[in-house]
C-alpha positions in Angstrom: 32.2 45.6 109.7 28.8 45.3 107.7 29.5 42.1 105.9 30.3 40.5 109.0 27.6 41.6 111.5 25.3 40.4 108.6 26.8 37.1 108.1 26.0 36.6 112.1 22.5 37.8 111.8 22.2 35.6 109.0 23.2 32.9 110.5 21.6 33.6 114.0 18.1 35.2 113.6 15.3 32.8 112.6 13.1 35.5 111.2 14.2 37.6 108.4 17.4 39.6 107.6 17.5 42.3 105.0 20.0 44.2 103.5 19.3 44.8 100.1 18.7 48.1 98.7 15.1 48.1 98.0 14.3 46.7 101.5 16.8 49.6 103.0 15.0 52.5 100.8 11.8 50.8 101.9 12.8 51.3 105.5 14.6 54.9 105.7 11.1 56.4 105.4 8.3 56.8 107.9 5.4 59.1 107.9 7.7 62.2 108.9 9.1 64.4 106.4 12.8 62.6 106.9 15.0 59.9 105.2 17.8 58.1 106.6 18.9 54.6 105.1 19.7 52.1 107.2 22.2 49.5 107.3 20.2 46.2 108.1 16.6 45.4 108.6 15.7 42.5 111.0 12.2 41.3 110.7 12.1 39.3 114.3 10.3 36.0 114.5 10.5 35.6 118.0 11.9 37.2 121.5 14.9 34.6 121.0 15.4 36.8 117.7 15.5 40.2 119.6 17.9 39.5 122.0 20.2 37.9 119.7 20.1 41.3 117.8 20.5 43.7 120.3 23.9 41.6 121.5 25.2 41.4 118.1 24.6 45.2 117.8 26.0 45.9 120.9 29.1 43.4 120.1 29.3 45.4 117.2 28.8 49.0 118.3 25.6 49.3 116.1 22.8 51.6 117.4 19.3 49.7 117.0 16.2 50.8 116.3 12.4 49.3 116.9 9.7 49.9 113.9 6.1 49.3 114.5 4.1 50.6 111.5 6.1 53.6 110.7 3.5 56.0 111.1 5.0 58.5 113.3 5.8 62.1 112.2 8.7 62.7 113.8 11.1 60.0 112.3 11.5 57.9 115.5 11.3 55.0 113.5 14.3 55.6 111.6 18.2 54.7 111.9 21.5 54.3 110.2 22.3 51.0 112.1 19.6 48.6 112.5 16.1 48.6 112.0 14.4 45.8 114.0 10.5 45.2 112.6 8.3 44.2 115.1 5.6 43.1 112.7 5.5 39.5 114.0 4.6 40.1 117.4 0.8 40.5 116.6 -0.4 38.6 119.6 -3.6 39.2 122.0 -5.1 37.6 124.8 -8.2 39.2 125.8 -9.4 38.9 129.4 -12.0 40.5 132.0 -10.1 43.7 133.0 -7.0 43.8 130.8 -5.9 42.5 127.6 -2.6 41.7 126.6 -1.1 42.0 123.4 2.0 42.2 121.3 3.9 45.3 120.2 3.5 44.7 116.7 -0.4 44.1 116.7 -2.2 47.2 115.2 -4.4 49.5 117.1 -7.3 48.4 114.1 -7.0 44.4 115.1 -7.1 45.5 118.9 -10.0 47.8 118.5 -12.1 45.0 116.4 -11.5 42.4 119.2 -12.8 44.8 121.9 -15.7 45.7 119.8 -16.5 42.5 119.5 -16.7 42.1 123.2 -18.1 45.5 124.3 -14.7 47.0 125.6 -12.6 49.6 124.8 -9.2 50.9 124.8 -9.4 54.5 125.8 -6.5 56.0 123.8 -7.3 56.8 120.2 -4.8 58.3 117.8 -6.2 60.0 115.0 -3.9 58.0 112.6 -6.4 55.3 114.3 -6.5 51.7 113.1 -3.6 51.9 111.2 -0.6 52.5 114.3 0.9 49.6 116.1 0.3 49.4 120.3 4.4 49.3 120.6 4.4 52.5 118.5 2.1 54.0 120.9 3.8 53.1 123.9 7.0 54.4 122.9 5.6 57.7 122.2 2.6 57.7 124.7 0.0 58.4 122.7 -3.3 60.0 123.7 -5.7 61.6 121.2 -9.4 63.1 121.5 -10.2 61.1 124.4 -7.0 61.7 126.3 -9.2 64.9 128.3 -11.0 62.1 130.3 -9.3 58.8 129.9 -5.5 60.0 130.1 -3.0 58.7 127.6 -1.7 55.5 127.1 1.1 56.4 130.1 -2.5 56.2 132.5 -3.7 53.0 130.8 -1.0 50.3 130.8 -0.7 47.9 133.8 2.5 46.2 132.4 5.4 46.1 130.1 7.8 43.5 129.2 11.2 44.1 127.1 14.2 43.7 126.5 17.0 46.1 127.4 20.2 47.3 126.0 22.4 43.8 127.4 19.6 42.0 125.5 18.1 40.7 129.0 14.0 40.3 129.3 12.5 42.2 131.7 8.7 42.3 132.9 7.9 45.7 134.5 6.4 46.2 137.9 6.6 42.1 138.1 10.5 42.2 138.3 10.9 43.6 142.1 14.5 43.9 141.9 14.6 46.4 138.9 11.4 48.2 140.2 13.6 49.3 143.2 16.5 50.8 141.6 14.4 52.5 139.2 11.9 53.4 142.0 15.4 54.5 144.0 16.9 56.5 140.9 13.7 58.4 140.2 13.7 59.5 143.9 16.4 61.3 143.9 15.5 63.3 140.4 14.2 66.4 140.5 11.0 66.7 139.3 10.3 70.5 139.7 10.6 71.7 136.6 8.4 69.2 134.9 5.6 71.1 132.9 2.5 70.7 134.6 0.4 69.7 131.5 -2.4 67.1 130.8 0.0 65.6 127.5 3.1 65.2 127.7 5.6 62.9 125.3 8.8 65.1 126.0 11.5 63.5 128.0 11.5 60.3 130.5 7.9 60.5 132.3 9.7 60.3 135.8 6.8 61.9 137.5 4.6 59.4 136.8 6.5 57.0 138.9 5.5 57.6 142.5 5.5 53.9 143.5 6.8 50.2 143.1 3.6 49.8 140.8 4.1 52.7 138.4 8.1 51.7 137.2 6.7 50.7 134.2 5.9 54.1 133.1 9.5 54.7 133.0 9.4 53.3 129.2 6.4 55.0 128.0 7.8 57.7 125.8 10.7 56.9 125.9 10.9 56.1 122.3 13.2 52.6 122.3 15.9 54.6 124.2 15.2 52.3 127.4 14.8 48.7 125.8 12.4 47.4 122.9 8.7 46.4 123.9 7.9 42.8 123.4 4.5 42.9 124.9 1.7 44.9 127.6 -1.1 44.7 129.5 -3.4 47.5 128.7 -6.1 48.4 131.3 -9.8 47.9 129.1 -12.6 49.3 129.9 -16.5 48.7 129.1 -17.9 50.5 126.0 -20.0 53.6 127.1 -24.1 52.9 126.5 -24.6 56.3 124.9 -22.7 59.0 123.8 -22.9 62.6 122.3 -21.1 64.8 120.1 -22.0 68.4 120.0 -20.3 70.2 116.9 -19.9 74.2 117.3 -18.9 76.8 115.5 -17.1 80.3 115.9 -16.9 83.1 114.2 -13.6 83.9 116.1 -10.4 81.8 116.8 -9.7 83.7 119.8 -13.5 83.1 121.5 -13.4 79.4 120.7 -9.9 78.9 122.2 -10.8 81.2 125.3 -14.3 79.1 125.4 -12.4 76.0 126.0 -11.7 76.9 129.4 -15.4 76.9 130.4 -16.4 73.7 128.6 -13.6 71.6 130.0 -15.2 72.5 133.3 -18.5 70.8 132.2 -16.2 67.8 132.0 -16.1 66.2 128.8 -14.7 63.3 127.3 -13.0 65.2 124.5 -12.9 68.9 123.2 -11.0 69.1 119.6 -10.2 72.0 117.7 -10.3 72.6 113.7 -9.8 75.3 111.7 -11.2 76.2 108.3 -9.0 73.8 106.2 -11.1 71.0 108.0 -14.3 72.4 107.9 -14.2 73.4 104.4 -13.9 69.4 103.6 -17.1 68.6 105.7 -20.4 68.1 103.5 -22.3 70.8 105.4 -23.8 74.0 105.0 -21.4 76.6 107.8 -22.0 79.8 108.4 -19.8 81.7 105.7 -18.0 83.7 108.8 -16.9 80.6 110.5 -13.6 80.3 111.0 -13.5 77.2 113.4 -15.1 74.2 115.4 -15.0 72.9 118.6 -16.2 68.9 118.3 -17.4 68.4 122.5 -18.0 64.9 123.3 -19.6 63.4 126.4 -20.0 59.8 127.2 -21.9 60.0 130.6 -25.0 62.1 132.6 -25.7 63.2 128.9 -28.6 65.2 129.5 -27.7 67.1 133.0 -23.9 67.6 130.7 -25.9 68.9 127.2 -27.4 71.9 129.7 -24.4 73.0 131.7 -22.8 73.2 128.2 -25.6 75.1 126.9 -25.2 77.7 129.9 -21.4 78.1 129.0 -20.8 78.0 125.2 -20.3 81.3 123.5 -20.5 79.4 119.9 -23.2 78.2 118.1 -24.2 74.4 118.3 -24.8 73.3 114.9 -24.9 69.3 115.4 -25.8 67.0 118.3 -25.4 63.9 117.2 -26.2 60.9 119.2 -26.1 57.9 116.3 -23.1 55.6 116.4 -22.5 56.0 112.6 -23.2 60.2 112.7 -20.9 60.4 115.4 -18.4 57.9 113.7 -18.7 60.3 110.3 -17.9 63.4 112.2 -14.9 62.3 114.5 -13.7 61.0 111.2 -14.1 64.5 110.0 -11.5 65.4 112.8 -9.3 62.6 112.3 -8.5 63.3 108.6 -7.1 67.0 109.9 -3.7 66.2 109.1 -4.8 64.4 105.6 -6.6 67.9 105.0 -3.5 70.0 105.7 -1.0 68.0 104.0 -3.7 68.0 101.0 -4.7 72.2 100.9 -0.6 73.0 100.7 1.2 72.7 97.5 4.6 70.7 97.7 6.9 73.2 96.8 5.1 75.6 99.9 5.9 72.7 103.0 7.8 73.6 105.5 9.4 70.6 107.5 7.1 69.7 110.7 9.5 71.3 113.2 6.7 73.2 115.4 4.3 69.9 114.8 3.3 69.3 118.3 3.1 71.3 121.4 1.1 71.7 124.6 0.9 73.9 127.2 -1.3 74.7 130.4 -4.9 75.1 128.9 -5.3 78.7 130.3 -2.0 79.9 128.5 -3.7 78.2 125.1 -4.9 81.7 123.5 -1.3 82.9 124.4 0.0 80.1 122.2 -2.1 80.8 119.1 -1.0 84.7 120.1 2.4 83.4 119.7 1.7 81.6 116.1 0.3 84.9 114.5 3.5 86.5 115.5 5.5 84.0 113.9 3.4 83.9 110.7 3.8 88.1 110.7 7.1 87.9 111.5 8.6 85.1 109.1 5.8 85.9 106.4 4.6 82.5 106.9 0.7 81.2 107.4 -0.7 78.1 109.3 -3.0 75.6 109.7 -4.0 74.6 113.3 -6.0 71.8 114.8 -6.0 69.5 117.6 -6.6 68.3 121.4 -7.5 72.1 122.4 -9.2 70.7 125.9 -5.7 69.6 126.8 -4.0 72.5 125.4 -2.0 70.5 122.6 -2.4 71.5 119.3 -0.6 70.3 116.0 0.8 73.0 113.4 1.1 72.9 110.2 3.4 75.8 108.3 3.0 77.3 105.0 5.7 79.3 103.5 7.4 80.3 99.8 10.2 80.7 101.7 12.2 77.8 103.2 15.9 78.6 104.5 17.4 76.6 106.7 18.5 79.7 108.9 14.4 80.9 109.0 13.2 77.4 110.1 15.6 77.2 112.6 14.8 80.7 113.7 11.1 79.7 114.0 11.7 76.3 116.1 13.7 78.5 118.6 11.4 81.5 119.3 8.4 79.0 119.3 9.8 76.7 121.5 11.3 79.2 124.2 8.4 80.7 124.4 6.0 77.4 124.9 8.7 76.7 127.7 8.0 80.1 129.2 4.4 79.4 128.9 5.0 75.9 131.2 4.9 73.7 127.8 7.2 70.7 126.9 
């Protein structure tokens, strides 16, 4: 069967069709801990290639997975069937209030063009310039400034994609399809959807409230509802001023509790890093410092500074206004994943089983308490960093013991408790 589908693809596709061992090995991994070897890779050249690949795959009952830059941490770019590589879909058309881009364009290329025009696209995942826009849409990415500006789902105006039948659809422009989606969503029970500010778990039916929102059903669907060709992204004027406060705490619990009061001052970001990151920063911290909060404002700088100083319980060690300084300190935060992996010996690394979780901010202290219980029970250690203002943290576990039963039990206990706390 592989030979017959391969021959048909090779005779139909204008782009590249790859099945050699070295290419299959290359596409068998992404930034996650997993490996799945695909049968065929199709590097599509145009939308006709995407349509034909989907139709041929359907005929042969073969799975298709779309791949952007492969920077995801949960294996969503992997598949044992056909991989569609979207790297050639890198178009960019800048307008006053939006930018239209191909799904294969990297965030770095987009940011550079927007920077030249004093604009910006708010979502800023820590992987930065390396991820693709299509991947950001598929995963409903967010980043540090989602506290003020929301996730990708809050900043997309239109999506053009190919569905599982090989049909090209643009939402919300296609009113016939849009009405069907809206009707279907209205019949669904939304009561149990987590009340959190960040959520990439499952279809976001809670965001589809009118016919103009139906394209949001694609956001976070990870390629299961279609293959995104292009999108219109909402862009904003770059803030004229920005200030970043770096605050040190001698207690993690104190820092987490302080997030609740700091959020009331309406910053654009509240980010948390523990000692693993701060030891990599060239700065003389207090020896008792256990963690840092990065708190940023991009409007009403002076009044917000006064509000922050009234509620902060840690020590403000940096007040940064110069763009280069702000960028450098954010780079430390965005490198937390790298620092965490660098600090863990390979034989002590546990698969990213509880890598990402979000709870209502008031429950964040409970989430840290849960993590402490797990570390004690299973004799593990943890590295923690993330979007504290959203109640969203990233966790790396360290252990000498890596039995499958232990890993499974940790995941079950952790996510059961997270769900009880109201998280996804």
